[in-house]
N, CA, C and O atoms as a printed pandas DataFrame, in Angstrom:
     atom_number atom_name residue_name chain_id  residue_number  x_coord  y_coord  z_coord
0              1         N          MET        A               1   23.863   56.778   55.762
1              2        CA          MET        A               1   23.247   56.319   54.530
2              3         C          MET        A               1   24.230   56.539   53.385
3              4         O          MET        A               1   24.648   57.673   53.149
4              5         N          PRO        A               2   24.607   55.479   52.668
5              6        CA          PRO        A               2   25.572   55.608   51.581
6              7         C          PRO        A               2   25.055   56.557   50.501
7              8         O          PRO        A               2   23.877   56.532   50.145
8              9         N          GLY        A               3   25.940   57.376   49.998
9             10        CA          GLY        A               3   25.579   58.302   48.937
10            11         C          GLY        A               3   25.031   59.626   49.420
11            12         O          GLY        A               3   24.979   60.586   48.652
12            13         N          SER        A               4   24.618   59.703   50.679
13            14        CA          SER        A               4   24.029   60.958   51.147
14            15         C          SER        A               4   25.067   62.072   51.206
15            16         O          SER        A               4   24.742   63.235   50.969
16            17         N          THR        A               5   26.305   61.727   51.518
17            18        CA          THR        A               5   27.369   62.730   51.539
18            19         C          THR        A               5   27.635   63.244   50.134
19            20         O          THR        A               5   27.829   64.442   49.930
20            21         N          ALA        A               6   27.643   62.339   49.170
21            22        CA          ALA        A               6   27.857   62.743   47.780
22            23         C          ALA        A               6   26.701   63.616   47.297
23            24         O          ALA        A               6   26.929   64.618   46.619
24            25         N          ARG        A               7   25.462   63.249   47.635
25            26        CA          ARG        A               7   24.303   64.064   47.237
26            27         C          ARG        A               7   24.376   65.449   47.876
27            28         O          ARG        A               7   24.072   66.454   47.233
28            29         N          ALA        A               8   24.778   65.493   49.135
29            30        CA          ALA        A               8   24.902   66.785   49.817
30            31         C          ALA        A               8   25.976   67.638   49.156
31            32         O          ALA        A               8   25.806   68.848   49.003
32            33         N          ALA        A               9   27.080   67.012   48.764
33            34        CA          ALA        A               9   28.160   67.749   48.103
34            35         C          ALA        A               9   27.689   68.305   46.763
35            36         O          ALA        A               9   28.011   69.440   46.413
36            37         N          VAL        A              10   26.935   67.515   46.019
37            38        CA          VAL        A              10   26.392   67.990   44.743
38            39         C          VAL        A              10   25.438   69.156   44.992
39            40         O          VAL        A              10   25.476   70.152   44.269
40            41         N          SER        A              11   24.596   69.042   45.996
41            42        CA          SER        A              11   23.653   70.116   46.320
42            43         C          SER        A              11   24.386   71.407   46.670
43            44         O          SER        A              11   24.032   72.481   46.184
44            45         N          VAL        A              12   25.399   71.296   47.506
45            46        CA          VAL        A              12   26.188   72.472   47.882
46            47         C          VAL        A              12   26.876   73.058   46.653
47            48         O          VAL        A              12   26.931   74.277   46.493
48            49         N          GLY        A              13   27.393   72.203   45.797
49            50        CA          GLY        A              13   28.041   72.667   44.571
50            51         C          GLY        A              13   27.080   73.409   43.658
51            52         O          GLY        A              13   27.440   74.430   43.073
52            53         N          LEU        A              14   25.862   72.903   43.532
53            54        CA          LEU        A              14   24.862   73.574   42.700
54            55         C          LEU        A              14   24.511   74.949   43.264
55            56         O          LEU        A              14   24.432   75.928   42.522
56            57         N          VAL        A              15   24.302   75.017   44.567
57            58        CA          VAL        A              15   23.990   76.305   45.198
58            59         C          VAL        A              15   25.162   77.275   45.021
59            60         O          VAL        A              15   24.957   78.453   44.727
60            61         N          ALA        A              16   26.377   76.781   45.200
61            62        CA          ALA        A              16   27.564   77.637   45.060
62            63         C          ALA        A              16   27.714   78.146   43.627
63            64         O          ALA        A              16   28.012   79.321   43.412
64            65         N          ALA        A              17   27.509   77.265   42.650
65            66        CA          ALA        A              17   27.636   77.677   41.246
66            67         C          ALA        A              17   26.571   78.710   40.891
67            68         O          ALA        A              17   26.871   79.731   40.272
68            69         N          GLY        A              18   25.333   78.443   41.284
69            70        CA          GLY        A              18   24.270   79.414   41.037
70            71         C          GLY        A              18   24.524   80.714   41.772
71            72         O          GLY        A              18   24.280   81.798   41.241
72            73         N          GLY        A              19   25.018   80.601   43.005
73            74        CA          GLY        A              19   25.329   81.787   43.795
74            75         C          GLY        A              19   26.417   82.634   43.169
75            76         O          GLY        A              19   26.345   83.862   43.192
76            77         N          ALA        A              20   27.426   81.981   42.611
77            78        CA          ALA        A              20   28.504   82.722   41.949
78            79         C          ALA        A              20   27.954   83.506   40.758
79            80         O          ALA        A              20   28.314   84.664   40.548
80            81         N          ALA        A              21   27.086   82.870   39.986
81            82        CA          ALA        A              21   26.504   83.550   38.828
82            83         C          ALA        A              21   25.592   84.696   39.271
83            84         O          ALA        A              21   25.661   85.792   38.715
84            85         N          GLY        A              22   24.746   84.451   40.260
85            86        CA          GLY        A              22   23.845   85.496   40.754
86            87         C          GLY        A              22   24.598   86.676   41.339
87            88         O          GLY        A              22   24.220   87.830   41.135
88            89         N          THR        A              23   25.664   86.380   42.066
89            90        CA          THR        A              23   26.491   87.441   42.639
90            91         C          THR        A              23   27.147   88.259   41.539
91            92         O          THR        A              23   27.239   89.483   41.635
92            93         N          GLY        A              24   27.602   87.580   40.494
93            94        CA          GLY        A              24   28.216   88.277   39.361
94            95         C          GLY        A              24   27.244   89.223   38.680
95            96         O          GLY        A              24   27.601   90.351   38.339
96            97         N          VAL        A              25   26.022   88.766   38.482
97            98        CA          VAL        A              25   25.006   89.618   37.857
98            99         C          VAL        A              25   24.683   90.802   38.766
99           100         O          VAL        A              25   24.591   91.938   38.301
100          101         N          ARG        A              26   24.511   90.536   40.055
101          102        CA          ARG        A              26   24.214   91.637   40.982
102          103         C          ARG        A              26   25.357   92.649   40.999
103          104         O          ARG        A              26   25.118   93.856   40.993
104          105         N          TYR        A              27   26.580   92.168   41.022
105          106        CA          TYR        A              27   27.734   93.069   41.008
106          107         C          TYR        A              27   27.718   93.937   39.746
107          108         O          TYR        A              27   27.974   95.140   39.813
108          109         N          ALA        A              28   27.418   93.329   38.605
109          110        CA          ALA        A              28   27.389   94.082   37.349
110          111         C          ALA        A              28   26.304   95.161   37.382
111          112         O          ALA        A              28   26.540   96.293   36.960
112          113         N          VAL        A              29   25.126   94.813   37.881
113          114        CA          VAL        A              29   24.029   95.786   37.955
114          115         C          VAL        A              29   24.375   96.899   38.939
115          116         O          VAL        A              29   24.197   98.078   38.633
116          117         N          GLU        A              30   24.870   96.527   40.119
117          118        CA          GLU        A              30   25.222   97.533   41.130
118          119         C          GLU        A              30   26.383   98.419   40.656
119          120         O          GLU        A              30   26.448   99.593   41.021
120          121         N          SER        A              31   27.292   97.872   39.854
121          122        CA          SER        A              31   28.396   98.678   39.316
122          123         C          SER        A              31   27.900   99.650   38.256
123          124         O          SER        A              31   28.372  100.784   38.171
124          125         N          ALA        A              32   26.946   99.198   37.448
125          126        CA          ALA        A              32   26.397  100.058   36.403
126          127         C          ALA        A              32   25.483  101.137   36.983
127          128         O          ALA        A              32   25.370  102.231   36.430
128          129         N          LEU        A              33   24.834  100.818   38.099
129          130        CA          LEU        A              33   23.879  101.743   38.725
130          131         C          LEU        A              33   24.196  101.885   40.211
131          132         O          LEU        A              33   23.402  101.471   41.057
132          133         N          PRO        A              34   25.351  102.468   40.533
133          134        CA          PRO        A              34   25.751  102.532   41.943
134          135         C          PRO        A              34   24.849  103.459   42.756
135          136         O          PRO        A              34   24.377  104.485   42.266
136          137         N          HIS        A              35   24.626  103.070   44.003
137          138        CA          HIS        A              35   23.871  103.925   44.922
138          139         C          HIS        A              35   24.877  104.807   45.643
139          140         O          HIS        A              35   25.808  104.310   46.275
140          141         N          THR        A              36   24.690  106.091   45.548
141          142        CA          THR        A              36   25.650  107.037   46.117
142          143         C          THR        A              36   25.336  107.396   47.558
143          144         O          THR        A              36   26.039  108.204   48.164
144          145         N          GLY        A              37   24.292  106.807   48.109
145          146        CA          GLY        A              37   23.902  107.142   49.472
146          147         C          GLY        A              37   22.766  108.135   49.517
147          148         O          GLY        A              37   22.130  108.318   50.555
148          149         N          THR        A              38   22.507  108.778   48.388
149          150        CA          THR        A              38   21.354  109.675   48.288
150          151         C          THR        A              38   20.566  109.253   47.051
151          152         O          THR        A              38   21.119  108.675   46.115
152          153         N          GLY        A              39   19.301  109.543   47.063
153          154        CA          GLY        A              39   18.479  109.181   45.914
154          155         C          GLY        A              39   18.022  107.732   45.967
155          156         O          GLY        A              39   18.279  107.009   46.929
156          157         N          TRP        A              40   17.348  107.337   44.921
157          158        CA          TRP        A              40   16.744  106.004   44.835
158          159         C          TRP        A              40   17.797  104.945   44.528
159          160         O          TRP        A              40   18.583  105.126   43.598
160          161         N          PRO        A              41   17.836  103.860   45.271
161          162        CA          PRO        A              41   18.787  102.760   45.019
162          163         C          PRO        A              41   18.320  101.892   43.838
163          164         O          PRO        A              41   17.785  100.801   44.035
164          165         N          THR        A              42   18.526  102.380   42.633
165          166        CA          THR        A              42   18.005  101.733   41.431
166          167         C          THR        A              42   18.538  100.321   41.239
167          168         O          THR        A              42   17.770   99.410   40.930
168          169         N          GLY        A              43   19.829  100.126   41.417
169          170        CA          GLY        A              43   20.417   98.803   41.205
170          171         C          GLY        A              43   19.805   97.744   42.104
171          172         O          GLY        A              43   19.449   96.660   41.642
172          173         N          THR        A              44   19.684   98.057   43.382
173          174        CA          THR        A              44   19.094   97.105   44.328
174          175         C          THR        A              44   17.637   96.842   43.978
175          176         O          THR        A              44   17.174   95.704   44.055
176          177         N          SER        A              45   16.916   97.884   43.596
177          178        CA          SER        A              45   15.515   97.713   43.204
178          179         C          SER        A              45   15.396   96.751   42.031
179          180         O          SER        A              45   14.547   95.859   42.035
180          181         N          ILE        A              46   16.240   96.931   41.038
181          182        CA          ILE        A              46   16.185   96.083   39.844
182          183         C          ILE        A              46   16.477   94.631   40.186
183          184         O          ILE        A              46   15.715   93.743   39.801
184          185         N          VAL        A              47   17.573   94.370   40.908
185          186        CA          VAL        A              47   17.920   92.968   41.182
186          187         C          VAL        A              47   16.865   92.292   42.053
187          188         O          VAL        A              47   16.581   91.109   41.865
188          189         N          ASN        A              48   16.286   93.018   42.995
189          190        CA          ASN        A              48   15.282   92.408   43.865
190          191         C          ASN        A              48   13.982   92.101   43.121
191          192         O          ASN        A              48   13.383   91.047   43.332
192          193         N          VAL        A              49   13.548   93.004   42.262
193          194        CA          VAL        A              49   12.308   92.775   41.518
194          195         C          VAL        A              49   12.510   91.691   40.460
195          196         O          VAL        A              49   11.677   90.794   40.326
196          197         N          VAL        A              50   13.594   91.766   39.719
197          198        CA          VAL        A              50   13.869   90.737   38.707
198          199         C          VAL        A              50   14.036   89.371   39.368
199          200         O          VAL        A              50   13.507   88.375   38.877
200          201         N          GLY        A              51   14.760   89.323   40.465
201          202        CA          GLY        A              51   14.949   88.063   41.179
202          203         C          GLY        A              51   13.642   87.481   41.678
203          204         O          GLY        A              51   13.453   86.265   41.640
204          205         N          SER        A              52   12.736   88.326   42.146
205          206        CA          SER        A              52   11.421   87.865   42.603
206          207         C          SER        A              52   10.622   87.267   41.450
207          208         O          SER        A              52    9.962   86.240   41.612
208          209         N          PHE        A              53   10.683   87.907   40.294
209          210        CA          PHE        A              53    9.977   87.394   39.115
210          211         C          PHE        A              53   10.565   86.053   38.666
211          212         O          PHE        A              53    9.833   85.090   38.438
212          213         N          VAL        A              54   11.877   86.003   38.544
213          214        CA          VAL        A              54   12.538   84.768   38.102
214          215         C          VAL        A              54   12.241   83.624   39.064
215          216         O          VAL        A              54   11.964   82.505   38.631
216          217         N          LEU        A              55   12.295   83.894   40.358
217          218        CA          LEU        A              55   12.014   82.849   41.344
218          219         C          LEU        A              55   10.565   82.366   41.230
219          220         O          LEU        A              55   10.300   81.170   41.351
220          221         N          GLY        A              56    9.637   83.282   40.999
221          222        CA          GLY        A              56    8.241   82.892   40.810
222          223         C          GLY        A              56    8.058   81.997   39.596
223          224         O          GLY        A              56    7.382   80.971   39.672
224          225         N          VAL        A              57    8.660   82.383   38.473
225          226        CA          VAL        A              57    8.583   81.566   37.252
226          227         C          VAL        A              57    9.189   80.193   37.500
227          228         O          VAL        A              57    8.589   79.170   37.169
228          229         N          LEU        A              58   10.368   80.179   38.078
229          230        CA          LEU        A              58   11.081   78.921   38.301
230          231         C          LEU        A              58   10.303   77.976   39.204
231          232         O          LEU        A              58   10.060   76.827   38.837
232          233         N          LEU        A              59    9.913   78.446   40.370
233          234        CA          LEU        A              59    9.265   77.556   41.332
234          235         C          LEU        A              59    7.906   77.068   40.849
235          236         O          LEU        A              59    7.560   75.905   41.054
236          237         N          GLU        A              60    7.138   77.933   40.215
237          238        CA          GLU        A              60    5.844   77.492   39.682
238          239         C          GLU        A              60    6.052   76.510   38.532
239          240         O          GLU        A              60    5.366   75.491   38.444
240          241         N          GLY        A              61    6.998   76.821   37.659
241          242        CA          GLY        A              61    7.274   75.911   36.544
242          243         C          GLY        A              61    7.722   74.541   37.015
243          244         O          GLY        A              61    7.279   73.522   36.485
244          245         N          LEU        A              62    8.593   74.510   38.003
245          246        CA          LEU        A              62    9.061   73.224   38.534
246          247         C          LEU        A              62    7.938   72.483   39.252
247          248         O          LEU        A              62    7.797   71.270   39.096
248          249         N          ALA        A              63    7.147   73.197   40.031
249          250        CA          ALA        A              63    6.058   72.554   40.780
250          251         C          ALA        A              63    5.037   71.925   39.840
251          252         O          ALA        A              63    4.478   70.872   40.149
252          253         N          ARG        A              64    4.793   72.550   38.709
253          254        CA          ARG        A              64    3.826   72.018   37.748
254          255         C          ARG        A              64    4.339   70.758   37.050
255          256         O          ARG        A              64    3.562   70.014   36.451
256          257         N          ARG        A              65    5.624   70.529   37.131
257          258        CA          ARG        A              65    6.196   69.362   36.462
258          259         C          ARG        A              65    6.404   68.176   37.392
259          260         O          ARG        A              65    6.835   67.109   36.952
260          261         N          GLY        A              66    6.104   68.353   38.662
261          262        CA          GLY        A              66    6.193   67.215   39.567
262          263         C          GLY        A              66    6.877   67.549   40.872
263          264         O          GLY        A              66    7.181   68.710   41.145
264          265         N          PRO        A              67    7.121   66.522   41.684
265          266        CA          PRO        A              67    7.716   66.728   43.010
266          267         C          PRO        A              67    9.159   67.234   42.931
267          268         O          PRO        A              67    9.823   67.126   41.900
268          269         N          ASP        A              68    9.609   67.776   44.029
269          270        CA          ASP        A              68   10.955   68.362   44.133
270          271         C          ASP        A              68   11.998   67.252   44.285
271          272         O          ASP        A              68   12.593   67.074   45.348
272          273         N          THR        A              69   12.199   66.522   43.203
273          274        CA          THR        A              69   13.172   65.429   43.192
274          275         C          THR        A              69   13.950   65.468   41.885
275          276         O          THR        A              69   13.544   66.124   40.926
276          277         N          GLY        A              70   15.057   64.766   41.860
277          278        CA          GLY        A              70   15.834   64.614   40.633
278          279         C          GLY        A              70   16.255   65.929   40.022
279          280         O          GLY        A              70   16.763   66.817   40.707
280          281         N          SER        A              71   16.035   66.048   38.707
281          282        CA          SER        A              71   16.480   67.241   37.988
282          283         C          SER        A              71   15.734   68.492   38.444
283          284         O          SER        A              71   16.301   69.585   38.436
284          285         N          ARG        A              72   14.460   68.343   38.844
285          286        CA          ARG        A              72   13.727   69.520   39.338
286          287         C          ARG        A              72   14.383   70.059   40.610
287          288         O          ARG        A              72   14.516   71.271   40.774
288          289         N          ARG        A              73   14.781   69.183   41.485
289          290        CA          ARG        A              73   15.449   69.605   42.721
290          291         C          ARG        A              73   16.783   70.277   42.398
291          292         O          ARG        A              73   17.124   71.304   42.985
292          293         N          ARG        A              74   17.524   69.701   41.476
293          294        CA          ARG        A              74   18.819   70.289   41.103
294          295         C          ARG        A              74   18.634   71.670   40.481
295          296         O          ARG        A              74   19.399   72.589   40.774
296          297         N          LEU        A              75   17.625   71.823   39.627
297          298        CA          LEU        A              75   17.353   73.137   39.037
298          299         C          LEU        A              75   16.954   74.153   40.105
299          300         O          LEU        A              75   17.379   75.308   40.058
300          301         N          ARG        A              76   16.138   73.721   41.065
301          302        CA          ARG        A              76   15.730   74.624   42.155
302          303         C          ARG        A              76   16.942   75.069   42.964
303          304         O          ARG        A              76   17.073   76.246   43.300
304          305         N          LEU        A              77   17.826   74.125   43.273
305          306        CA          LEU        A              77   19.022   74.473   44.049
306          307         C          LEU        A              77   19.933   75.416   43.268
307          308         O          LEU        A              77   20.430   76.399   43.817
308          309         N          LEU        A              78   20.152   75.118   41.992
309          310        CA          LEU        A              78   21.053   75.922   41.166
310          311         C          LEU        A              78   20.506   77.330   40.931
311          312         O          LEU        A              78   21.185   78.322   41.195
312          313         N          PHE        A              79   19.276   77.402   40.435
313          314        CA          PHE        A              79   18.725   78.698   40.035
314          315         C          PHE        A              79   17.917   79.396   41.130
315          316         O          PHE        A              79   17.984   80.618   41.259
316          317         N          GLY        A              80   17.164   78.645   41.909
317          318        CA          GLY        A              80   16.342   79.262   42.948
318          319         C          GLY        A              80   17.149   79.667   44.159
319          320         O          GLY        A              80   17.229   80.846   44.502
320          321         N          VAL        A              81   17.754   78.671   44.810
321          322        CA          VAL        A              81   18.529   78.946   46.022
322          323         C          VAL        A              81   19.819   79.681   45.675
323          324         O          VAL        A              81   20.153   80.687   46.301
324          325         N          GLY        A              82   20.545   79.178   44.676
325          326        CA          GLY        A              82   21.843   79.756   44.343
326          327         C          GLY        A              82   21.744   81.088   43.619
327          328         O          GLY        A              82   22.092   82.131   44.173
328          329         N          PHE        A              83   21.261   81.051   42.363
329          330        CA          PHE        A              83   21.256   82.253   41.534
330          331         C          PHE        A              83   20.363   83.352   42.111
331          332         O          PHE        A              83   20.826   84.465   42.360
332          333         N          CYS        A              84   19.083   83.036   42.321
333          334        CA          CYS        A              84   18.159   84.070   42.817
334          335         C          CYS        A              84   18.503   84.508   44.237
335          336         O          CYS        A              84   18.353   85.678   44.587
336          337         N          GLY        A              85   18.965   83.562   45.050
337          338        CA          GLY        A              85   19.359   83.911   46.411
338          339         C          GLY        A              85   20.513   84.897   46.451
339          340         O          GLY        A              85   20.547   85.786   47.302
340          341         N          ALA        A              86   21.458   84.744   45.530
341          342        CA          ALA        A              86   22.606   85.652   45.484
342          343         C          ALA        A              86   22.297   86.935   44.721
343          344         O          ALA        A              86   22.849   87.993   45.023
344          345         N          LEU        A              87   21.419   86.839   43.738
345          346        CA          LEU        A              87   21.052   88.024   42.959
346          347         C          LEU        A              87   20.316   89.037   43.830
347          348         O          LEU        A              87   20.621   90.230   43.795
348          349         N          THR        A              88   19.367   88.572   44.596
349          350        CA          THR        A              88   18.572   89.470   45.429
350          351         C          THR        A              88   19.300   89.750   46.738
351          352         O          THR        A              88   20.167   88.983   47.159
352          353         N          THR        A              89   18.935   90.859   47.374
353          354        CA          THR        A              89   19.660   91.234   48.583
354          355         C          THR        A              89   18.782   91.996   49.559
355          356         O          THR        A              89   18.498   93.179   49.374
356          357         N          TYR        A              90   18.364   91.302   50.591
357          358        CA          TYR        A              90   17.577   91.942   51.642
358          359         C          TYR        A              90   18.467   92.840   52.501
359          360         O          TYR        A              90   18.046   93.923   52.906
360          361         N          SER        A              91   19.680   92.403   52.777
361          362        CA          SER        A              91   20.560   93.170   53.666
362          363         C          SER        A              91   20.902   94.536   53.079
363          364         O          SER        A              91   20.903   95.532   53.803
364          365         N          THR        A              92   21.191   94.599   51.784
365          366        CA          THR        A              92   21.490   95.885   51.162
366          367         C          THR        A              92   20.241   96.757   51.141
367          368         O          THR        A              92   20.314   97.961   51.385
368          369         N          PHE        A              93   19.104   96.151   50.850
369          370        CA          PHE        A              93   17.813   96.855   50.877
370          371         C          PHE        A              93   17.605   97.514   52.245
371          372         O          PHE        A              93   17.288   98.701   52.319
372          373         N          ALA        A              94   17.781   96.758   53.312
373          374        CA          ALA        A              94   17.593   97.283   54.668
374          375         C          ALA        A              94   18.603   98.386   54.984
375          376         O          ALA        A              94   18.245   99.414   55.559
376          377         N          LEU        A              95   19.851   98.174   54.610
377          378        CA          LEU        A              95   20.892   99.167   54.869
378          379         C          LEU        A              95   20.605  100.470   54.129
379          380         O          LEU        A              95   20.799  101.551   54.686
380          381         N          GLU        A              96   20.146  100.380   52.885
381          382        CA          GLU        A              96   19.845  101.590   52.123
382          383         C          GLU        A              96   18.697  102.375   52.763
383          384         O          GLU        A              96   18.695  103.606   52.728
384          385         N          ILE        A              97   17.743  101.688   53.334
385          386        CA          ILE        A              97   16.645  102.368   54.032
386          387         C          ILE        A              97   17.187  103.100   55.260
387          388         O          ILE        A              97   16.855  104.263   55.490
388          389         N          VAL        A              98   18.015  102.419   56.043
389          390        CA          VAL        A              98   18.604  103.036   57.239
390          391         C          VAL        A              98   19.476  104.226   56.850
391          392         O          VAL        A              98   19.418  105.269   57.503
392          393         N          GLU        A              99   20.280  104.089   55.800
393          394        CA          GLU        A              99   21.132  105.200   55.347
394          395         C          GLU        A              99   20.288  106.412   54.965
395          396         O          GLU        A              99   20.617  107.540   55.332
396          397         N          SER        A             100   19.208  106.183   54.233
397          398        CA          SER        A             100   18.339  107.294   53.835
398          399         C          SER        A             100   17.738  107.982   55.051
399          400         O          SER        A             100   17.656  109.210   55.098
400          401         N          MET        A             101   17.320  107.199   56.027
401          402        CA          MET        A             101   16.747  107.779   57.243
402          403         C          MET        A             101   17.793  108.578   58.016
403          404         O          MET        A             101   17.491  109.656   58.529
404          405         N          ARG        A             102   19.007  108.067   58.102
405          406        CA          ARG        A             102   20.078  108.778   58.822
406          407         C          ARG        A             102   20.428  110.090   58.147
407          408         O          ARG        A             102   20.892  111.022   58.804
408          409         N          GLN        A             103   20.213  110.172   56.844
409          410        CA          GLN        A             103   20.507  111.396   56.111
410          411         C          GLN        A             103   19.319  112.356   56.098
411          412         O          GLN        A             103   19.344  113.379   55.414
412          413         N          GLY        A             104   18.283  112.016   56.858
413          414        CA          GLY        A             104   17.124  112.890   56.944
414          415         C          GLY        A             104   16.135  112.732   55.802
415          416         O          GLY        A             104   15.270  113.587   55.609
416          417         N          ALA        A             105   16.251  111.666   55.053
417          418        CA          ALA        A             105   15.359  111.435   53.913
418          419         C          ALA        A             105   14.336  110.351   54.248
419          420         O          ALA        A             105   14.188  109.371   53.517
420          421         N          ALA        A             106   13.633  110.543   55.363
421          422        CA          ALA        A             106   12.647  109.546   55.804
422          423         C          ALA        A             106   11.550  109.301   54.769
423          424         O          ALA        A             106   11.153  108.151   54.583
424          425         N          PRO        A             107   11.037  110.345   54.079
425          426        CA          PRO        A             107   10.016  110.070   53.055
426          427         C          PRO        A             107   10.551  109.176   51.926
427          428         O          PRO        A             107    9.850  108.283   51.450
428          429         N          LEU        A             108   11.787  109.424   51.509
429          430        CA          LEU        A             108   12.400  108.575   50.485
430          431         C          LEU        A             108   12.559  107.152   51.003
431          432         O          LEU        A             108   12.267  106.193   50.289
432          433         N          ALA        A             109   13.018  107.015   52.234
433          434        CA          ALA        A             109   13.206  105.688   52.828
434          435         C          ALA        A             109   11.885  104.932   52.891
435          436         O          ALA        A             109   11.826  103.747   52.562
436          437         N          ALA        A             110   10.833  105.612   53.312
437          438        CA          ALA        A             110    9.517  104.965   53.405
438          439         C          ALA        A             110    8.998  104.583   52.026
439          440         O          ALA        A             110    8.456  103.493   51.838
440          441         N          ALA        A             111    9.166  105.484   51.061
441          442        CA          ALA        A             111    8.712  105.190   49.695
442          443         C          ALA        A             111    9.489  104.020   49.104
443          444         O          ALA        A             111    8.912  103.147   48.457
444          445         N          TYR        A             112   10.795  104.007   49.328
445          446        CA          TYR        A             112   11.640  102.920   48.824
446          447         C          TYR        A             112   11.240  101.594   49.456
447          448         O          TYR        A             112   11.126  100.585   48.759
448          449         N          ALA        A             113   11.027  101.587   50.766
449          450        CA          ALA        A             113   10.644  100.353   51.462
450          451         C          ALA        A             113    9.306   99.834   50.943
451          452         O          ALA        A             113    9.182   98.663   50.586
452          453         N          ALA        A             114    8.315  100.707   50.906
453          454        CA          ALA        A             114    6.978  100.282   50.474
454          455         C          ALA        A             114    6.970   99.853   49.010
455          456         O          ALA        A             114    6.407   98.815   48.663
456          457         N          THR        A             115    7.593  100.651   48.164
457          458        CA          THR        A             115    7.620  100.335   46.735
458          459         C          THR        A             115    8.355   99.033   46.468
459          460         O          THR        A             115    7.913   98.224   45.653
460          461         N          SER        A             116    9.461   98.827   47.142
461          462        CA          SER        A             116   10.240   97.604   46.932
462          463         C          SER        A             116    9.464   96.360   47.345
463          464         O          SER        A             116    9.477   95.349   46.642
464          465         N          ILE        A             117    8.793   96.439   48.478
465          466        CA          ILE        A             117    8.025   95.280   48.953
466          467         C          ILE        A             117    6.866   94.987   48.006
467          468         O          ILE        A             117    6.651   93.840   47.616
468          469         N          VAL        A             118    6.124   96.023   47.640
469          470        CA          VAL        A             118    4.988   95.821   46.736
470          471         C          VAL        A             118    5.469   95.337   45.369
471          472         O          VAL        A             118    4.893   94.407   44.805
472          473         N          ALA        A             119    6.515   95.956   44.837
473          474        CA          ALA        A             119    7.027   95.544   43.525
474          475         C          ALA        A             119    7.531   94.102   43.552
475          476         O          ALA        A             119    7.324   93.358   42.594
476          477         N          GLY        A             120    8.187   93.706   44.634
477          478        CA          GLY        A             120    8.655   92.326   44.755
478          479         C          GLY        A             120    7.506   91.338   44.793
479          480         O          GLY        A             120    7.565   90.287   44.155
480          481         N          LEU        A             121    6.457   91.670   45.542
481          482        CA          LEU        A             121    5.276   90.801   45.605
482          483         C          LEU        A             121    4.580   90.708   44.250
483          484         O          LEU        A             121    4.178   89.627   43.822
484          485         N          VAL        A             122    4.443   91.845   43.584
485          486        CA          VAL        A             122    3.815   91.852   42.263
486          487         C          VAL        A             122    4.663   91.053   41.273
487          488         O          VAL        A             122    4.127   90.282   40.477
488          489         N          ALA        A             123    5.974   91.234   41.322
489          490        CA          ALA        A             123    6.860   90.503   40.412
490          491         C          ALA        A             123    6.800   89.000   40.664
491          492         O          ALA        A             123    6.748   88.215   39.718
492          493         N          ALA        A             124    6.806   88.598   41.927
493          494        CA          ALA        A             124    6.708   87.167   42.243
494          495         C          ALA        A             124    5.371   86.614   41.760
495          496         O          ALA        A             124    5.321   85.530   41.179
496          497         N          GLY        A             125    4.297   87.349   41.997
497          498        CA          GLY        A             125    2.980   86.922   41.519
498          499         C          GLY        A             125    2.922   86.840   40.006
499          500         O          GLY        A             125    2.326   85.917   39.451
500          501         N          ALA        A             126    3.542   87.810   39.337
501          502        CA          ALA        A             126    3.587   87.783   37.873
502          503         C          ALA        A             126    4.397   86.588   37.380
503          504         O          ALA        A             126    4.053   85.974   36.370
504          505         N          GLY        A             127    5.464   86.262   38.088
505          506        CA          GLY        A             127    6.253   85.085   37.726
506          507         C          GLY        A             127    5.457   83.808   37.866
507          508         O          GLY        A             127    5.501   82.944   36.991
508          509         N          LEU        A             128    4.721   83.682   38.975
509          510        CA          LEU        A             128    3.862   82.513   39.178
510          511         C          LEU        A             128    2.813   82.425   38.073
511          512         O          LEU        A             128    2.576   81.354   37.514
512          513         N          ALA        A             129    2.183   83.566   37.762
513          514        CA          ALA        A             129    1.146   83.583   36.729
514          515         C          ALA        A             129    1.724   83.266   35.353
515          516         O          ALA        A             129    1.105   82.554   34.563
516          517         N          THR        A             130    2.902   83.792   35.074
517          518        CA          THR        A             130    3.541   83.533   33.784
518          519         C          THR        A             130    3.817   82.050   33.609
519          520         O          THR        A             130    3.487   81.466   32.578
520          521         N          ALA        A             131    4.419   81.450   34.613
521          522        CA          ALA        A             131    4.714   80.014   34.527
522          523         C          ALA        A             131    3.434   79.198   34.494
523          524         O          ALA        A             131    3.378   78.161   33.832
524          525         N          GLY        A             132    2.409   79.648   35.196
525          526        CA          GLY        A             132    1.137   78.938   35.198
526          527         C          GLY        A             132    0.427   79.003   33.861
527          528         O          GLY        A             132   -0.341   78.104   33.518
528          529         N          ALA        A             133    0.679   80.068   33.098
529          530        CA          ALA        A             133    0.033   80.231   31.798
530          531         C          ALA        A             133    0.706   79.414   30.702
531          532         O          ALA        A             133    0.096   79.112   29.677
532          533         N          VAL        A             134    1.951   79.065   30.924
533          534        CA          VAL        A             134    2.688   78.291   29.920
534          535         C          VAL        A             134    2.243   76.840   30.016
535          536         O          VAL        A             134    2.346   76.218   31.073
536          537         N          ARG        A             135    1.759   76.318   28.928
537          538        CA          ARG        A             135    1.303   74.926   28.900
538          539         C          ARG        A             135    2.483   74.015   28.607
539          540         O          ARG        A             135    3.357   74.332   27.800
540          541         N          ARG        A             136    2.482   72.899   29.271
541          542        CA          ARG        A             136    3.532   71.907   29.048
542          543         C          ARG        A             136    3.343   71.296   27.666
543          544         O          ARG        A             136    2.244   70.878   27.302
544          545         N          ALA        A             137    4.424   71.251   26.909
545          546        CA          ALA        A             137    4.367   70.670   25.567
546          547         C          ALA        A             137    4.065   69.179   25.662
547          548         O          ALA        A             137    4.614   68.489   26.522
548          549         N          PRO        A             138    3.191   68.674   24.781
549          550        CA          PRO        A             138    2.893   67.240   24.822
550          551         C          PRO        A             138    4.130   66.411   24.508
551          552         O          PRO        A             138    4.947   66.793   23.670
552          553         N          SER        A             139    4.264   65.279   25.182
553          554        CA          SER        A             139    5.432   64.421   24.959
554          555         C          SER        A             139    5.208   63.520   23.779
555          556         O          SER        A             139    6.082   62.725   23.436
């Protein structure tokens, strides 16, 4: 199909650009709040909760404006898949839990796992509710 390769390239470019920005923000947060292997992984907690909220706002806001086509699709790819996908990190979250358990801090690991999951769900729900409460300006 003519143009499908070009559309795919644009999609990949949008995800890559958003991913670069999200990775940069995550790096900055993790550098400012490094996890030393003991204690609460504050940086990872922040990026995961903020990313969940932003993704909720974005996806609900886009869905309320119509189907996933055109500019809405491009915004979803850039900010949802790219930025939020790179900002948040399940792999680091899982590794930090395993590290805490290996160091004999199973209660901390369990608290971190449970709190992170609940906080992420609450943040995503708050994002959906926030976007749902915003009324579209009349044209």
